[in-house]
Every structure is written in structure tokens, then in C-alpha cells.
C-alpha positions as CSV (number, residue, x, y, z in Angstrom):
1,M,149.6,-207.0,73.5
2,S,149.5,-210.5,74.9
3,F,151.4,-213.5,73.5
4,F,148.1,-215.1,72.4
5,A,146.9,-211.9,70.8
6,I,150.1,-211.7,68.7
7,I,149.7,-215.4,67.6
8,L,146.1,-214.7,66.6
9,L,147.1,-211.6,64.6
10,I,149.8,-213.6,62.8
11,L,147.3,-216.4,62.1
12,V,144.6,-214.1,60.6
13,S,147.2,-212.1,58.6
14,S,148.9,-215.2,57.3
15,Q,145.7,-216.8,56.1
16,S,144.7,-213.5,54.4
17,Y,148.1,-213.4,52.7
18,W,147.8,-217.0,51.3
19,A,144.2,-216.3,50.2
20,W,145.5,-213.2,48.3
21,R,148.3,-215.3,46.7
22,G,145.8,-217.9,45.7
23,V,143.6,-215.3,44.1
24,R,146.6,-213.8,42.2
25,L,147.6,-217.2,41.0
26,A,144.1,-217.9,39.8
27,R,144.1,-214.5,37.9
28,R,147.2,-215.5,36.1
29,K,146.5,-219.1,35.3
30,I,142.7,-219.3,34.7
31,A,141.6,-217.8,31.3
32,S,137.8,-218.1,31.9
33,R,136.4,-215.2,33.8
34,A,133.6,-217.4,35.3
35,L,136.1,-219.9,36.6
36,R,138.3,-217.1,38.0
37,V,135.3,-215.7,40.0
38,L,134.6,-219.2,41.2
39,A,138.2,-219.6,42.3
40,Y,138.1,-216.2,44.1
41,A,135.2,-217.4,46.2
42,A,136.4,-221.0,46.7
43,I,139.9,-220.1,48.1
44,P,138.8,-218.3,51.2
45,A,135.8,-220.6,51.6
46,I,138.2,-223.6,51.7
47,L,140.4,-222.0,54.3
48,L,137.5,-221.0,56.5
49,T,135.9,-224.5,56.2
50,M,139.2,-226.2,57.1
51,F,139.7,-224.1,60.2
52,A,136.0,-224.3,61.3
53,Y,135.9,-228.1,60.9
54,N,139.2,-228.9,62.6
55,L,138.9,-226.5,65.5
56,G,135.3,-227.6,66.1
57,E,136.3,-231.3,66.1
58,F,139.2,-230.5,68.5
59,A,136.8,-228.9,71.0
60,R,134.3,-231.7,71.1
61,R,136.1,-234.9,70.1
62,P,137.6,-237.5,72.5
63,E,141.3,-238.0,71.9
64,P,142.1,-241.4,70.3
65,V,145.2,-243.3,71.5
66,Q,145.9,-244.6,68.1
67,L,146.4,-243.0,64.7
68,T,143.0,-243.0,63.0
69,L,142.2,-242.4,59.3
70,R,140.6,-239.1,60.1
71,D,143.8,-237.9,62.0
72,A,146.0,-239.0,59.1
73,L,143.9,-237.5,56.3
74,L,142.5,-234.3,58.0
75,T,144.2,-233.4,61.3
76,A,147.8,-233.9,60.2
77,P,147.5,-231.9,56.9
78,F,145.7,-229.1,58.8
79,A,148.4,-229.0,61.5
80,W,151.1,-229.0,58.7
81,W,149.3,-226.1,56.9
82,L,148.7,-224.1,60.1
83,V,152.3,-224.0,61.1
84,S,153.9,-223.8,57.7
85,S,151.6,-221.1,56.4
86,M,152.3,-218.9,59.5
87,V,156.1,-219.3,59.3
88,G,156.0,-218.8,55.5
89,F,154.1,-215.6,55.9
90,L,156.6,-214.3,58.5
91,L,159.4,-215.1,56.1
92,A,157.6,-213.3,53.2
93,I,157.4,-210.0,55.2
94,P,161.1,-209.0,54.9
95,F,161.1,-209.9,51.2
96,A,158.0,-207.7,50.7
97,I,159.6,-204.8,52.6
98,A,162.8,-205.1,50.6
99,A,160.8,-205.1,47.3
100,G,158.9,-202.1,48.4
101,L,162.1,-200.2,49.3
102,R,163.7,-201.1,46.0
103,A,160.7,-199.8,44.1
104,L,160.6,-196.6,46.1
105,T,164.4,-196.1,45.5
106,R,164.0,-196.6,41.8
107,R,161.1,-194.2,41.7
108,R,163.0,-191.4,43.5
109,R,166.2,-191.9,41.5
110,R,164.3,-192.7,38.3
111,A,166.5,-195.7,38.0
112,E,166.1,-198.3,35.3
113,L,164.2,-201.5,36.1
114,P,166.5,-204.4,37.0
115,S,167.2,-207.0,34.4
116,A,164.9,-209.9,33.8
117,A,167.5,-212.3,35.0
118,R,168.0,-210.4,38.3
119,R,164.2,-210.1,38.8
120,D,163.9,-213.9,38.2
121,F,166.7,-214.6,40.7
122,L,165.2,-212.4,43.4
123,A,161.7,-214.0,42.9
124,L,163.3,-217.5,43.1
125,A,165.1,-216.6,46.3
126,A,161.9,-215.3,47.9
127,N,159.8,-218.2,46.8
128,T,162.4,-220.7,48.0
129,A,162.6,-219.1,51.4
130,I,158.8,-218.9,51.7
131,A,158.4,-222.6,50.6
132,A,161.0,-223.9,53.1
133,P,158.6,-224.0,56.1
134,F,156.3,-226.2,54.1
135,A,159.1,-228.7,53.3
136,G,160.4,-228.5,56.9
137,G,156.9,-229.0,58.3
138,A,156.4,-232.1,56.2
139,Y,159.8,-233.4,57.4
140,G,158.9,-232.7,61.1
141,L,155.5,-234.4,60.7
142,L,156.5,-237.5,58.8
143,Y,160.0,-238.1,60.2
144,G,161.3,-235.7,62.8
145,R,158.3,-236.4,65.2
146,L,159.4,-240.0,65.7
147,N,163.2,-239.8,65.1
148,L,164.1,-240.8,68.7
149,E,167.5,-239.8,70.1
150,T,168.8,-241.8,73.0
151,V,171.2,-239.5,74.9
152,E,173.9,-241.0,77.2
153,R,174.9,-238.3,79.7
154,P,177.5,-238.6,82.5
155,I,176.6,-236.7,85.6
156,R,179.4,-235.9,88.0
157,L,178.4,-235.4,91.6
158,A,180.8,-234.4,94.4
159,N,179.3,-236.4,97.3
160,L,178.1,-239.4,95.4
161,P,178.6,-242.6,97.5
162,A,181.1,-245.1,96.0
163,A,178.3,-247.7,95.6
164,F,176.5,-245.4,93.2
165,H,179.5,-244.7,90.9
166,G,178.2,-245.9,87.5
167,F,174.5,-246.0,88.6
168,R,172.3,-245.5,85.5
169,I,169.0,-243.6,85.4
170,A,166.8,-243.5,82.4
171,Q,164.4,-240.6,81.9
172,M,161.2,-240.3,79.8
173,S,159.1,-237.2,79.7
174,D,156.1,-235.5,78.1
175,I,154.4,-238.6,76.7
176,H,151.3,-236.8,75.5
177,I,149.5,-240.0,74.4
178,G,147.2,-239.4,71.5
179,P,146.8,-240.1,67.8
180,F,150.3,-238.9,67.0
181,M,151.9,-240.6,70.0
182,P,149.8,-243.8,70.1
183,A,150.1,-246.5,72.8
184,E,151.8,-248.8,70.3
185,Q,154.6,-246.2,69.7
186,I,155.0,-245.6,73.4
187,R,155.5,-249.4,74.0
188,K,158.3,-249.3,71.3
189,F,160.0,-246.5,73.2
190,V,159.6,-248.4,76.4
191,D,161.5,-251.3,74.9
192,I,164.2,-249.0,73.8
193,A,164.6,-247.6,77.3
194,N,164.6,-251.1,78.8
195,A,167.4,-252.1,76.3
196,R,169.7,-249.5,77.9
197,K,169.6,-251.5,81.1
198,P,169.0,-248.7,83.5
199,D,169.2,-249.2,87.3
200,L,166.3,-246.7,87.8
201,V,163.7,-245.2,85.5
202,V,162.1,-241.8,86.1
203,L,159.1,-240.2,84.3
204,T,158.7,-236.4,84.5
205,G,155.1,-235.7,83.7
206,D,152.6,-234.8,81.0
207,F,151.4,-238.3,80.4
208,V,148.1,-237.0,78.9
209,T,147.2,-233.8,77.1
210,F,143.6,-232.8,77.8
211,D,141.5,-235.9,77.7
212,A,141.2,-237.7,81.0
213,A,140.0,-240.9,79.2
214,T,143.5,-241.4,77.9
215,Q,145.1,-242.0,81.3
216,A,144.5,-245.7,81.5
217,P,146.0,-246.4,78.1
218,V,149.2,-244.4,78.8
219,V,149.7,-246.1,82.1
220,E,149.3,-249.5,80.5
221,A,151.8,-248.5,77.7
222,L,154.4,-247.4,80.3
223,S,153.8,-250.3,82.6
224,G,156.4,-252.4,80.7
225,L,159.3,-250.3,82.0
226,R,161.7,-252.4,84.1
227,A,164.6,-251.4,86.4
228,P,166.0,-253.2,89.4
229,F,165.6,-250.1,91.6
230,G,162.1,-249.3,90.4
231,V,160.2,-246.7,88.3
232,Y,159.3,-243.4,89.8
233,G,157.7,-240.2,88.4
234,C,156.2,-236.8,88.9
235,L,153.2,-235.1,87.3
236,G,153.0,-232.3,84.8
237,N,150.8,-229.3,84.0
238,H,148.7,-231.2,81.5
239,D,148.0,-234.0,84.1
240,A,146.7,-231.2,86.3
241,W,144.7,-229.5,83.5
242,A,143.1,-232.9,82.7
243,R,142.2,-233.3,86.4
244,V,143.8,-236.8,86.6
245,E,146.5,-236.2,89.2
246,D,144.9,-238.4,91.8
247,S,143.5,-241.0,89.5
248,I,146.5,-241.5,87.3
249,S,148.7,-241.8,90.4
250,R,146.5,-244.6,91.6
251,L,146.7,-246.3,88.2
252,F,150.5,-246.0,88.2
253,A,150.7,-247.4,91.7
254,A,148.7,-250.5,90.6
255,A,151.3,-250.9,87.8
256,Q,154.2,-250.7,90.4
257,V,155.1,-247.1,89.4
258,R,155.2,-244.6,92.2
259,M,154.4,-240.9,91.6
260,L,156.3,-238.7,94.0
261,R,154.0,-235.8,94.9
262,G,155.9,-233.7,97.4
263,E,157.5,-236.9,98.6
264,S,160.9,-238.5,98.8
265,V,162.2,-242.0,98.7
266,A,165.6,-243.4,99.6
267,I,167.3,-245.4,96.8
268,T,169.6,-247.8,98.6
269,V,172.6,-249.8,97.5
270,G,174.0,-251.7,100.4
271,S,174.5,-249.2,103.3
272,D,174.6,-246.2,100.9
273,W,171.7,-244.2,99.6
274,I,170.6,-241.3,97.6
275,N,167.5,-239.2,98.0
276,L,164.9,-239.1,95.2
277,I,162.3,-236.3,95.5
278,G,159.3,-235.5,93.3
279,V,156.9,-232.6,93.0
280,D,153.7,-231.7,91.1
281,F,153.9,-228.9,88.5
282,Q,155.0,-225.7,90.1
283,S,155.4,-222.2,88.6
284,R,156.0,-218.7,90.0
285,R,153.5,-217.3,87.4
286,R,150.1,-218.4,86.3
287,F,150.5,-221.0,83.6
288,G,147.1,-221.6,81.9
289,P,144.7,-222.9,84.5
290,S,147.6,-223.5,86.9
291,A,147.8,-220.9,89.7
292,P,151.2,-219.5,90.6
293,V,153.0,-221.0,93.6
294,A,153.9,-218.4,96.3
295,R,157.0,-220.4,97.4
296,I,158.6,-222.6,94.8
297,L,159.5,-226.0,96.2
298,G,158.4,-224.9,99.7
299,N,156.6,-228.2,100.1
300,I,159.7,-230.3,99.8
301,E,162.3,-228.4,101.8
302,S,161.9,-230.8,104.7
303,R,162.4,-233.7,102.3
304,I,166.0,-232.7,101.4
305,A,168.5,-235.1,103.0
306,R,171.5,-233.0,104.0
307,G,174.8,-234.7,103.5
308,H,173.4,-237.0,100.8
309,V,172.9,-236.7,97.1
310,N,169.4,-235.3,96.3
311,I,167.8,-235.7,92.9
312,L,164.6,-233.8,92.1
313,L,161.9,-234.8,89.6
314,S,160.1,-231.6,88.6
315,H,158.3,-231.3,85.3
316,N,158.9,-227.5,85.1
317,P,162.6,-226.6,84.7
318,D,161.9,-223.2,86.1
319,T,162.1,-224.7,89.6
320,F,165.9,-225.2,89.1
321,D,167.0,-221.8,90.5
322,R,165.3,-222.5,93.8
323,A,166.4,-226.2,93.7
324,A,170.1,-225.2,93.3
325,A,169.7,-222.6,96.1
326,L,168.3,-225.4,98.4
327,G,171.4,-227.6,97.6
328,I,169.6,-230.2,95.4
329,D,172.4,-231.8,93.5
330,L,170.5,-232.7,90.3
331,S,167.1,-231.7,88.9
332,L,165.5,-233.7,86.1
333,A,162.8,-231.9,84.1
334,G,160.8,-231.8,80.8
335,H,157.9,-229.5,79.8
336,T,159.6,-227.6,77.0
337,H,159.8,-230.4,74.3
338,G,163.2,-228.8,73.5
339,G,161.2,-226.1,71.7
340,Q,159.6,-228.8,69.5
341,A,160.3,-226.7,66.5
342,A,163.7,-225.2,67.1
343,L,166.5,-223.9,64.9
344,E,169.2,-223.9,67.5
345,F,171.7,-225.3,65.0
346,I,171.5,-221.8,63.5
347,S,171.3,-219.8,66.7
348,P,170.7,-220.9,70.4
349,E,168.0,-218.3,70.7
350,I,165.7,-219.7,67.9
351,A,163.4,-221.9,69.9
352,P,159.8,-221.0,70.9
353,S,160.3,-222.2,74.4
354,R,162.9,-219.4,75.1
355,L,159.9,-217.1,75.2
356,V,159.0,-218.6,78.6
357,T,162.1,-220.2,80.0
358,P,165.9,-220.0,79.6
359,Y,166.1,-223.8,80.3
360,V,164.9,-225.3,76.9
361,A,167.0,-228.5,76.6
362,G,170.1,-230.2,77.8
363,L,172.4,-229.7,80.8
364,F,172.6,-226.5,82.9
365,Q,174.7,-225.7,85.9
366,R,174.5,-223.2,88.7
367,P,176.3,-223.0,92.1
368,G,174.7,-225.7,94.2
369,G,173.2,-227.9,91.5
370,Q,172.7,-229.2,88.0
371,L,169.7,-229.5,85.7
372,Y,168.9,-231.6,82.7
373,V,165.9,-230.8,80.6
374,N,164.7,-233.8,78.6
375,R,162.9,-233.0,75.2
376,G,160.2,-235.6,75.8
377,I,158.8,-238.0,73.3
378,G,155.3,-236.5,72.5
379,T,154.1,-233.3,70.9
380,I,151.6,-230.6,71.8
381,G,149.6,-228.4,69.5
382,V,151.0,-229.6,66.2
383,P,152.5,-233.1,65.7
384,I,155.8,-231.7,64.3
385,R,159.3,-231.7,65.6
386,I,162.1,-229.8,63.8
387,G,165.6,-229.5,65.4
388,A,164.3,-231.0,68.6
389,P,164.0,-234.8,68.2
390,P,162.2,-236.9,70.8
391,E,164.6,-238.0,73.5
392,I,165.2,-240.8,76.1
393,T,168.1,-239.8,78.4
394,V,170.3,-242.2,80.2
395,Y,172.4,-240.7,83.0
396,Q,175.4,-242.4,84.4
397,L,176.2,-241.0,87.9
398,E,180.0,-240.6,88.5
399,R,181.9,-239.4,91.6
400,A,183.4,-236.0,91.0
């Protein structure tokens, strides 16, 4: 069964489960038979209408670049319900299994029923666990989504020229301009990046989500970035899916921001220089509409400057293995959003992005190179961040 089929199964099952719980609640709380029948019909009707309306609007509606009243009152609550109800349903399953096993054991042993106090405690524990995703989803929507973290990260490089010791690079990634990452908010993050006084700024893709009409506003919002050695970037998979790779590159060029598309540029301090390389989105496997690449980073092998520090801008962190094998000293990536909803403070494995890549967030090292995966500032799918706050990273290069 494919990943999307599993998600669809969970979605349908979870909504059926919550409709069933709503009917049970109505049976207990509503005395009038006529009103109960009305509630039985209304609960699934409300769920179906909510899904049909929001999914229909998503398919045909241009994406705004500011938070509208409709997004605040309809889209955001729907997204909160969608995620929270699915996770709550998954948490309900082990409690239901445990209750079933207890009932079966009692029946076989003819044991006495547990005390009322114990039953109440178990019910409270189950309801608390099931309600937690709804509280967490509200936190991620209202606060976690914009709770920016500015990460200062020293990067030690063996062959870094003396002139670049202390050189500062700021990275922003996965902008995803839209109603929940409006142009005004992007400009605030731009001011925060500028306040860190970077020598160089890099942008690692996914400026838009699906709507090509949002490319001009995102370029305008990012055009305020300032650094003495310039602003450079690469493109992401959503930029390709929205078919704006060429047009957004031209818009960025007009704003003095250069997209590196299988290209390199020398960043020079005096007589010393480092080599900055950028690539479009590349993956060994088909990723949505993106076809697999037969030879990862094959288009930039000739751009590697032997004997110099090479820094690669690649939206997809999965290019890192090949980059390290090629001797690229440092890869800077995004793409994962750090899992967007991650519980890595409980276990490093609890992040949705680990289903598709081992490189979810932070610093990774392999013989030949290092990788840092930035969590980005925007969101995709649902405007919620839990355990994966938006991030601006400032690297300070140091001689090893």
C-alpha cells in the first residue's frame, strides 16, 4: 500500500471515528428523540461539508499573500481539525485495543469489574491523550508557526583561507509565501536576518508553493536582504512544480539576487576565494511531478574548485551523500521543514520527514563534507509547526 493510500485510509477512518463519538455524545446528552435524530444526521453532514468546501476552494482559489478573513475563520480551523483529528484517532487506537483486551480477560476469568475510581482514571487518561493533539495543534497554529529561532552555527573547514576566518553566512529557506506566511511577515524575518550582519546571504528554495502568481510578491519581500558579498540562492521542488524556475530567477536578478542553477561563483576576499555552487532540485527518485535524476549533481562536477573550499546550495538534503563523495566541503539545504510537526525531544525518530530522508534538520557529517539542513520559515499542507520552529541560520566559518 502506498504512503498516500495509508494517509487516505487514516483520514477516512479518523473522520468516521469522530462522527461515531459525536453520535454517542448526542445519545447521552440529548433527551429529545427528535433532536437526537437531527444530531445524528447533522454531525456527518457537517464533516462532509467542511471537507468538500475547503478542498474545493483549495483546488480552484488563487493563493493570497496576506492573511484573509476567510483563511483565518475557515482554512485555519479546518487545517487544525484535519491534523488534530487524525493524530487523536491514532492515539485512540491503543486505548481501544487495551480496553478490548481487558474486557476479554475479565470475561474469560469471570473477574469482577474494576472499581468506579479505576474506570474513571483510565477514561481520564485516554481522553487526555486523545485531546492532546487538539491542544498541540492549536499551539502550532497560533504560536509555533511564527516562533522564529535564529541559530548561530560555527562551521569548521580544514582548508578555509585565513581571510575567511569569521566569515558569516545567513541562510533562509522554504519561504512558501501565502496566507500563513504573508509578505509582511517575510519582511519582518528579512529585517531579523539583516540585523545579524551577515557577510553573505543564501536562499535555498521553495519560494512559492503552487501558485505562480505569488512569485513577484515573494521576490519583493525578500529584496530587502542586504549583505556586503551579495545574496545568492537555488530553487526548490515547489518552484519547479509551479513552473516559475525561469521567471522567478529573472525577477530575483532584477532585485540583485542571483539564483545559481548548475552554476558557481567565486566569493573573493582580497586574493583569497571560496567557491559557491547552486543547483535546481534534484532527487534520485520521482518526487511528485519531479522526474528522478540519473546522476545526482552530475551537472556541477566541473564547477567544483579543487584545492578551494566549495559550498553547495541544494534544496534537497539527499544530494549530500554525493556532494561529500565529490569533496564538497559544506552543503546547505532545506526542504524538510524540520519535520514541521516533530516530537524529536521525545525520540529522534518521531518526525514525518524521516519517512523520506535521514537528513531532517541540523548538522550532519560524512567523510568529505558537512551538511546543514535549515528548517525553513514557511509551512506546507497545514499551517502548523510543533517541535520544529521556523529558522534563520547564521554560519560562522572557522579554520579547522
